[in-house]
C-alpha positions, 0 to 999 in steps of 0.5 A: 285114626282110620277113616270110617268106610261103610260097605253095604252089600250081601256079604252073608249070603250064598250068592256070586255077589255075595262071594265078590262082596266078601273078597272087597271087604277082605281086601279092604281090611288087609289094606288096614287104612280104614276103619271098615263097617259092614251093612249086610244085606238080603240078596233075593232068596238066597241063604245068608249062611256064607260066614262061619265064625269058626273060620278066621277068614270069616270072623274078620268080617263078622266082626265088622257087621252092624247090627241094628236092634229096635 
């Protein structure tokens, strides 16, 4: 069983920090040493449409984003 790793960052935003977050998450997933889960957050007023579920490179991140349902 892999240890859980929670990454909190603006992975879905169209910002420099969002791009950097996506790179880090992809690298950690590729290492295959952790159960990577993502807590995506906003970054100012940046659009949150950087991930496309039709792109396999983005889909691996989308599948790991935690959803909070109230």
